[in-house]
C-alpha positions, -999 to +999 in steps of 0.1 A: +556+060+030+555+023+021+539-004+043+568-026+055+545-054+065+530-058+030+538-090+011+551-078-023+560-096-055+596-104-044+584-118-011+560-141-029+586-151-054+612-159-027+585-178-007+575-199-037+611-207-045+626-213-011+598-214+014+587-245+033+559-249+059+587-249+085+598-213+094+632-225+106+639-244+073+628-213+053+651-190+073+680-214+069+674-216+031+672-179+027+703-174+048+722-196+024+710-181-008+708-144+002+745-136-003+747-151-038+718-132-054+734-110-081+706-085-080+710-060-051+673-053-048+664-090-046+691-096-021+678-068+001+643-082-002+654-116+008+672-103+039+641-082+049+618-112+043+640-134+064+639-109+093+601-106+090+597-144+090+617-146+122+591-123+139+561-144+127+546-173+146+546-207+131+508-208+123+510-174+104+540-185+084+525-218+074+493-201+062+513-174+043+536-200+027+506-221+015+490-190+000+522-180-018+526-214-034 
Protein backbone atom coordinates (compact mmCIF):
# COMPACT_ATOMS: atom_id res chain seq x y z
CA UNK A 1 0.00 0.00 0.00
CA UNK A 2 1.35 3.42 -0.90
CA UNK A 3 1.19 6.50 1.27
CA UNK A 4 -1.18 8.92 -0.48
CA UNK A 5 0.07 11.85 1.58
CA UNK A 6 3.65 11.47 0.45
CA UNK A 7 5.08 14.21 -1.78
CA UNK A 8 6.58 12.33 -4.75
CA UNK A 9 8.72 13.41 -7.70
CA UNK A 10 5.75 14.36 -9.90
CA UNK A 11 4.30 16.46 -7.08
CA UNK A 12 7.60 18.29 -6.66
CA UNK A 13 7.91 18.78 -10.41
CA UNK A 14 4.40 20.18 -10.74
CA UNK A 15 4.91 22.41 -7.72
CA UNK A 16 8.17 23.77 -9.10
CA UNK A 17 6.58 24.47 -12.49
CA UNK A 18 3.14 25.76 -11.57
CA UNK A 19 3.19 26.40 -7.83
CA UNK A 20 2.95 29.81 -6.23
CA UNK A 21 2.90 30.72 -2.54
CA UNK A 22 -0.84 31.32 -3.01
CA UNK A 23 -2.84 28.08 -2.76
CA UNK A 24 -5.69 29.52 -4.82
CA UNK A 25 -3.40 30.59 -7.66
CA UNK A 26 -1.73 27.18 -7.71
CA UNK A 27 -5.08 25.40 -7.81
CA UNK A 28 -6.19 27.67 -10.66
CA UNK A 29 -3.00 27.05 -12.63
CA UNK A 30 -3.20 23.28 -12.18
CA UNK A 31 -6.85 23.34 -13.21
CA UNK A 32 -5.88 24.97 -16.48
CA UNK A 33 -2.93 22.72 -17.36
CA UNK A 34 -4.21 19.36 -16.07
CA UNK A 35 -6.39 18.56 -19.09
CA UNK A 36 -3.63 19.28 -21.62
CA UNK A 37 -0.90 17.02 -20.23
CA UNK A 38 -0.21 14.32 -22.85
CA UNK A 39 1.02 11.81 -20.25
CA UNK A 40 -1.85 10.07 -18.44
CA UNK A 41 0.22 9.41 -15.30
CA UNK A 42 1.30 13.05 -15.02
CA UNK A 43 -2.27 14.21 -15.61
CA UNK A 44 -3.52 11.92 -12.85
CA UNK A 45 -0.76 13.15 -10.51
CA UNK A 46 -1.71 16.76 -11.20
CA UNK A 47 -5.37 16.13 -10.40
CA UNK A 48 -4.47 14.32 -7.17
CA UNK A 49 -2.03 17.08 -6.18
CA UNK A 50 -4.69 19.71 -6.86
CA UNK A 51 -7.14 17.89 -4.58
CA UNK A 52 -4.51 17.54 -1.85
CA UNK A 53 -3.68 21.25 -2.05
CA UNK A 54 -7.36 22.09 -1.58
CA UNK A 55 -7.28 20.22 1.75
CA UNK A 56 -4.15 22.01 3.04
CA UNK A 57 -4.08 25.19 5.04
CA UNK A 58 -2.32 28.24 3.60
CA UNK A 59 0.65 28.07 5.97
CA UNK A 60 1.41 24.42 5.14
CA UNK A 61 1.11 25.05 1.41
CA UNK A 62 3.41 28.07 1.48
CA UNK A 63 6.10 26.09 3.35
CA UNK A 64 5.77 23.08 1.02
CA UNK A 65 5.91 25.26 -2.08
CA UNK A 66 9.08 27.00 -0.87
CA UNK A 67 10.73 23.64 -0.11
CA UNK A 68 9.86 22.28 -3.58
CA UNK A 69 11.32 25.28 -5.35
